[in-house]
C-alpha positions as CSV (number, residue, x, y, z in Angstrom):
1,X,0.0,0.0,0.0
2,X,1.5,3.4,-1.0
3,X,1.1,6.6,0.9
4,X,-1.7,7.9,-1.4
5,X,-3.7,4.8,-0.7
6,X,-3.2,5.2,3.1
7,X,-4.4,8.9,2.8
8,X,-7.5,7.7,1.0
9,X,-8.2,4.9,3.5
10,X,-7.8,7.3,6.5
11,X,-10.1,9.9,5.1
12,X,-12.7,7.3,4.0
13,X,-12.7,5.7,7.4
14,X,-13.1,9.0,9.3
15,X,-16.5,9.9,10.8
16,X,-16.7,13.5,9.5
17,X,-13.8,15.7,8.6
18,X,-10.5,14.1,9.5
19,X,-8.0,16.8,10.6
20,X,-4.9,17.0,8.5
21,X,-2.8,16.8,11.8
22,X,-4.3,13.3,12.4
23,X,-3.5,12.1,8.9
24,X,0.0,13.4,9.2
25,X,0.5,11.6,12.6
26,X,-0.1,8.3,10.7
27,X,2.4,9.3,8.0
28,X,5.7,10.2,9.7
29,X,7.9,12.4,7.5
30,X,5.0,13.6,5.3
31,X,4.5,17.3,5.0
32,X,1.1,19.0,4.7
33,X,2.0,20.1,1.1
34,X,2.5,16.5,0.2
35,X,-0.8,15.6,1.8
36,X,-2.5,18.2,-0.3
37,X,-0.8,16.8,-3.4
38,X,-2.1,13.2,-2.6
39,X,-5.6,14.6,-2.2
40,X,-5.4,16.4,-5.5
41,X,-4.1,13.3,-7.2
42,X,-6.9,11.2,-5.8
43,X,-9.5,13.8,-6.9
44,X,-8.0,13.7,-10.4
45,X,-8.3,9.9,-10.5
46,X,-11.9,10.1,-9.3
47,X,-12.7,12.6,-12.0
48,X,-11.0,10.6,-14.7
49,X,-12.9,7.4,-13.7
50,X,-16.3,9.1,-13.4
51,X,-16.7,8.6,-9.6
52,X,-19.6,10.3,-7.9
53,X,-17.5,11.5,-5.0
54,X,-14.4,13.6,-4.2
55,X,-12.4,14.7,-1.2
56,X,-13.0,18.2,0.1
57,X,-11.2,20.3,2.6
58,X,-13.5,21.1,5.5
59,X,-12.2,23.4,8.3
60,X,-8.8,21.9,9.2
61,X,-9.6,18.5,7.7
62,X,-10.7,16.4,4.8
63,X,-13.8,14.3,4.0
64,X,-15.5,12.5,1.2
65,X,-18.4,14.3,-0.4
66,X,-20.8,13.3,-3.2
67,X,-21.1,15.4,-6.4
């Protein structure tokens, strides 16, 4: 499992917006800019494959939303 997949799993399993700080705790050595890049990449993949959801930033965290 790569880091992008871990980010996706963490956000998916959260109950509401998962704070970026909590995600980064699970990924030692990862910077917030890298986290943002993983989220952008996931959203690009979701768009390209016609998924009905995406990841949005909410307050200080991330969550899945439907389109």
